[in-house]
N, C-alpha and C positions, 0 to 999 in steps of 0.2 A: 748546267745548262740550266732552265729555266724551269723544272721541276724541283732543285735541288735550293732554290730560295724561296722556299716554301716548305711547310709542315705537312708528310704524308707521314703514315703510320698504315699499318696492317694488321688483322685483328681476326684470326681463327674463329672457324664458326663448327660449334660441339652440337649436331643437329640430325638427328636419322634422317637416314637417304630418302626417305618418302615426304621431308618438309617442303610444303608448296606455296607458302603464304609470305606475301609480301606485299608491306604498309610501306608506300613513302610518305614524307615529309613533303612540305612546302615554307620556304621561309618568308614567303609573304604571300600576300592577298591574290596576287596573281600567278596559279600554277603554272611551271613550265613546262608541262605536261598536259596534253588535252587526256578525259579519260578516269577512272575511277581511283582513289586514293589507295585499297586494295586489290590484289588481285592473287588466285589462284593460278600457279605459271603450269608450264609443260615445256617439252622442248629439251634441251642439253645444255649448252655453253649460252651465258651472257652475260653483260654488265648493267646492271640495275640501278639508277640512279636515283637520289634521295637529299634532301636538303632539311637538316637542325636534326632531324633522327631517321632511324630505318628499322623496321621489325622485320623479324624472319620467324617461320614455326611449319609445326607441323600440329594443324588442329584435332587429327584425330587422336594424337596423340596427347592432347592439350600441353606442348612444348613450345614455349616463344623465347624469342630471345630482343630484348631491345636493346639499340647503341646510339645513345644520344648526346649531342653536347648541351652541356646545362648552363655555359659561359659564354658571352660573346663579347668582351669588352674590346679584341682587337680585330678581331677575324668572324666571318661565317664560318660552318663547316657544315661540307660536303660531303655525302657518303655513296659508296659505290658496293654494292653486294655483288660477290661475283660467284656466279654460279656455272660449274664443271662438272661436265657428264651427266648432268642432270641431278648433280644436288649441289647446296650451298658448301663454299670453299672457307670461304673468307669476304671480310667486310674491308676494305678501303678509306680510310678517313683521312682528306684531304682541309688544310685549313690554309687558302691560299693567301693572306696578309703576315700571317706568321713565320717571321724570318729565323733562319739558322743559328740556334744556339737562345733563342727566345722562350718562354716557356709559352706550350699550346695550351688551349681552352681545354677545358675539362669536360673531359667526355664520359658517361658514364654507362653501365653493359647491364643490363638487368634480365634475368630469367622467373619464369612465372608462366602459370596454365591458363592465364587469359590476357589477352594482349589488350584489353580495355583496363584490367588496374593496372598492368605495366605503363600505359601512354598516363593515367592519373600519377601513378607514382613519379613518371619523369616528370610532370608538370608541376608537381609539388617540390620536388628538388629544385628545377631549377627557377622556381617563385621564391626559395629560400634562399637561393644564392644571390639572387639581387634586392632581397626585402621585399618582395611586393606585400603591399595592404589594398586590398582592393575595396576604393572607396563607393560606401553605402551598396554593399552587394544585394542588402535585402530588400530595395525597393526598385520596381519597375521603373527606369529613366524614359522620361516622353518629353518629345519636342519635335519642331518643326524645322526642316531645311526647304530652303528657295529651289535648289537644283534640279528637282526631278518632273517638273511641271515646266519652268520655262527655260530651265538651265542656264545658256553665257548671257542669254537676251534678257534676263531680268531685269526691271526698271523699279525704280522706288514705287514708283505709282502701283504698280500690281503688287509689290512686296506689302503695302501698306493693306493693301485690300486684303490681301490673307492675312495678315492681323487681327484687323478689324472680325473677319469671317471664324478665325479660332476665337476670340473673344466673346463671338455672339453664338458659338455651339461650344462651352465649357462643359456641360451638362454629357455631352455625346463623349468629347475627347480634350483631359485638362493637360495640355503641353506646360511643358517647365518651361524650357527654355526653346527662344525664337531665333533662328539661325541665317544669316545671310553667306551667301553660298557666293562662289563665283560667279563675276560679271559685273561686278561694280567698281573694280579698277580699273585702270585706264591700260594697263600692262602689267601680266605677270611681273610681281617683287616692284609695284608703287604700291603697295597697300594702304599710304594711309592716304592716296588719293582718290578721286572719282574721275569714274567717265560722263557724258552728257545725261545717260539716263539715269542718273542718279544727283538731282539736283542739291538737295539741302547737305549739309554737313554729317558724317554718321554718328555725330554725337549726336543730334539731334534725330537721328532715326533709333538711335537705342535709347533716348528719354518716352520717345512713342513707345516701344517696347514695354519698357517698364510700365507708364500711367497704363498698359492695358492688363498688366499682370504678369507679365512673363520677364524672365531672363533674357540678356539679348544675347546673343552668339554671333562670331565673325569667322570667316573662311579666309585661311591664308594657306601659301606656301613656305614658310620662313625662311628655307635653303635656297630658293631658286629666284634668278632674276633673270627675264627674257631680254636678249640682246638688243629690244626697242625700247628697256624701260630706261628711267632718267637712272636710277641706280648704277644700273650694266655702263651708260654711256657717262654717267661721273664718274663713278669708281670701279675700272675693267681691271686693276690691280687684287680685287676684295676676291676674284674668284679663284676657283682651282684650277691650274694650268696642266700644261702638257708637258712632256722631256724637251721640247721644243721651245716652250716659253708662250704657248699660244694657249688664249684659252678653250678650256674644256666646255663642249656644250652639247645635248641633247637635244632628239626634235619628238617638242612636245606634243599636246592635243590639242592647241590652241588655233588659230588661222593665221597665217603671215598679216604681218610682221612680226606677229605674236608667237611665235614657234619655234623659234631656239633659246633652248634653256640654257641658260648656265649655271654653276654652282659654286655657292657662296662660299667660302673658307672658313667653316666656322673655331679653325684654331688662332683667326687673326683676330686681334683684340678689336681692331676698329669694328669689323662684322658682328662679334657679339657685345658689344655696344650698340651697335645697328640694330641687334636683333633684341633688343633690351628696352631699345627706343621703341620699337615697333607695335612690340606685345603690349610695354608699359603705356604707351598711348591708350591703346584699345582699354585696356583697362580705366587709364581716369574716363574714356568716354563713358564705361558702365558695362562694357564686354565683360560676359563671367565666363563664356562657352567658348574653345576653341579649336577649330576642326584643323587641325593641321596635316594638310594632304602635301604630296607630291613626292612623299615620304621617301620613295623607295629609289628617285632620281639624288640621293643626299649623299651615300656614301662613295662618291669619286674618287677613285685611284687616280693621285696625279700629285703635283707639287704643290706643297701648302705651305703658309708661314713656319709649321711646326713641322723639321723634316723626319721627325720621329715618328709622323702620325698614320696611322693607317685610315683608311675611308671610313671604317665600324668604329675608332674610337673617336673620330671627328663628327661623326654623326652623332654617338653621346657625346661630346662633349656640348654638340648645338642644343640638345634638348635637355643637358641639365642647366645651360644657359638661360633659356626659355622656363621652364620649371621654378628654377630659383626667383626670376624677374616676377612671377606672377602665382606664389605657391596656393595661393586659395582658388586658384582658374579651375575650373572641368577640362583638362585637356584630350582631344579626340585624335590618335596618331591613324592614320590613313594611307595606305599602300607602302607602308616601310618596313622594312625586315622587321618579324616577328620578337627573335630573341634578343636584339639591342637596345628592345623600346620596354622591355620587363621594368620596370618600377619609376619610369619617368614619366608615361603616361596613366590616363586613368582610364578613361576607355581605348577600342583600337577594332577597326574593323577586322574580319573575320573573311572578308571573299570580296569579288570584285562586284564592279557596280552592277543595280541592279537597271531594270529598263521598264520600259514600256510594253515589250514584247517576251514572250515566252522563250526563244530562244533567237540570236540573232548572230548575223554570219559577220558582221563588220565593228569596226570602232565607231562612236556615234559622232559627228559634224557639231562645228559650235551651234547649233539650231537643235542638235537630239536626234537627230533623224540617222539612222543605220547610214556610213558611209560606204558599204560596201556589200552588195547583193548576191553574193559568191555564195554556194552553199554549203561551203566546207566552214563547218563550224573552227571555233579553239578556244581555248578556255578561258582567257580575260575579256573575252566578248561582251558589254554589258546587255544585261539581260537578266529576267529570273530565274533560267534554270541554271546560267552558272552560280548565281550569285548563292543561288539556293545550297549548290552539290557543296561549294567550297566550306559555306560558312555551317552548312551541316556536318562537313567534315571534321572539322576543326572544334567539335564537341566539347572536348577533353580542355581546352583553353576558358573555357568559361567561369568566370570567378576565381580562378585561378591561377591567373595570368592578367586580367583586368577584365571590365564590363566588356562583354564582345559585343558589337555591332555588327550585325547581318545586314545593314543598306536600310534604307527604308521600309515603310508599307505602304504595299500598293494596292489598297483597298478601292480604289476610284471608279466610278462607270465612265469616265469622261476622259479624251487626251490620253487613251490606253489601248492596248487592244487584247489584254489582260481578260481570261474570264472570270466568272464569280468565282470557281473553285481556285484557278490560281490565284486570285487575291487570298482565300483562304490559305493557301500556302504560304504565301507573304507574311499574313498576320500572325500564324503558329512558327513559324522563326524566330520572330520579334518575341514572343511566349517564351520562345525556349533560351534566350538567350538574355530578356529582361530590360532592352532595349528598345522603345518602341516609339520611332521618329518616322514624320511622313510628310511628304510636300502634296498632299490633296488639297484643293479646294474645297474646304467643310459644306461652304454654301452650294457649291454643284453638284453636290453626292446626293444619293437616293438614301433614304434612311436607314435601310438594308445595307448597306455599303457603309456608313457611318459606326453603324453598329458594330463593324470590324473592328474599327479602331477603339470604342469602348469596351470590348471583349478583350483586345490585345492588352488595352492600357490597364485591365480588373486584374488579368490572370500572370501566373510565374510559374514553369514547372521549378522547381528544384531538384538538382542531383541527377538531371535528367544523363543518360546513358544509351546507346543504338541497344536494339536489342534484334532478333530475327536477323543478323548481319551475312548468315551464311548465305543467303540464297539472291541476297542481291548487291549489284554492283553499288550501289550509294546507300550509306545509312539511311533508313526511311520510316523508322520505328523508333519512339523513345520514350522508355521508363524512368521516371520521376515521382513526385510528388507535388500536389497543387493545394495550397490551405494546408497541409496536413494529412491528406488524404491520397491516395494514388491516384496515376495519373497517364495516359497514354497519347504521344502525339504520334499519328499515324498520317504519311505524304505516299502520297501516290503519282510516282513519275512517269508510270508505262502510258501508253494512247490505247489502253484498253483497262475495262473493269478491273479490279482485285478483291479478292475478298479474304478478310479478316480472321483466324478462329481466337477471338479477343477472351474464350473462356481460357486458353491455353496461357492468353498473358495476365492473370488474375481477376477478368472482368465476367467472372462464369453467374448467368442469370442476367445479364443486359448491363445496360449503361447509359451514363447519360451525355449527349452529343453536345458539345458547348459552343460551336463555331457555328451551328445555323439555327434554333438549337433544336432539340428533339431527343426521345428516349429512343433505346435501342433494345428491342425484345432479343433474348437470346443470345448462344454465342461465335455466331457469325455475322459481319460486318461487311458490306462491300462499299466501296469505294469508289466514285466515278473515277476516269482518266486525269489525271492533272488537278488534285484535288488533296483537301487535307481534312484531318478531323482531331479534335479534341475530347476525348474518353474520359469521364472519371464516375465515380458510382455513382447509382441512383438514390440520392436521399431516403 
């Protein structure tokens, strides 16, 4: 039957009967389920889904098991934890693209007394298998991205006004990269062309960016072409097809007629040359930073030029083509599966799109507005809350798999519905990850809001890991070091103030709060709702 064409294994679980800890994983920036990654379970029978890894445990006994895939050459790995009669019995391992007789992806089984240690060990094993070397892990990466202010309606005129504002406020925020995002191209797939809002050649825009003292960056979806694009119309045989020979396509986020996206077949020699030509041309024009978006649509399963290819192997083939074509470029992987990207991208988004609101109930339209006003949120809706939840939950990937990107810092006080406290939360996530990009217009911001960008660009918490996780559905307190000193990052996701006993967290006698800034006397600190704090010892 269908299941016999894929790899399935069953692993028995040896845990105490009272084990109730379940940590799910997500193999991309858009979690499959809404809600926390960590659960304390009750009840009897259940099948609990996870991706890439799963952790089961008994917290009181300090006994945990991690089951995780450490390779993804041909298939993703999915896990189902089977809970029978109130206790964990087994874990099912499912690799849909491993066929009968093929070698499955490697899965490790780890045991320990702290689930955080297991996640770090797992991340290190997977990084070693993929030969990962994180580029410039010791420095904060700074930059500007055009998307989160004007979205797809960005124009060359507005973009260059932002470049001038960045140059005029270098003392507040010294950006390294300045990246053009979605909105310059006529249709998705025609990356070397421009629409009416972009009259000058992109090569001239790159020259202007360099002249202002920044490195140019560009956004593209290298595996995709909309059915309205010249690439698709001229080369319909370049895309992945279904078994009936029809082009496979997915519904994208662009407005019609640009909303039907086909997946380019990265195993086709002609497509590989097309990819080299596109990124090579951008490189010739002076672009050094490449945001590769839409990668989650790339591993399409269907008919390809290479009959033995899987969606995942074709995805890796395409990334290798790009990596080899521009080996010195900085590549940001956005939206793609985490594990197959290892060793092929320098940076990777680790959460869904942020947004101008704390919570959003629907996807954004082409103007950046929430298209749905229903009250039921879902995990991939672009908003700050979702971006923070996923980005912070993936803390164990930071600097082990790549430089993690929590998406842009929303520090501004215009064109936003975020409070100052929520802006601090956005900035603190960037300080944890070491990537501080923004879409803010620096010339339109207040001095106190610009200062958030200044602090974020100058700060980096290293070796961060969550503390106090037992009482919180989401990780909200991280301990690490800042400039060689102890540091504590606190997030209050609640709608009410929260009091922290910082004395028990290593700050007995008080601390310095860097995001406000102010001194905190005593061992207690109260954080307002939807706010954040960065604590360091008082000098």
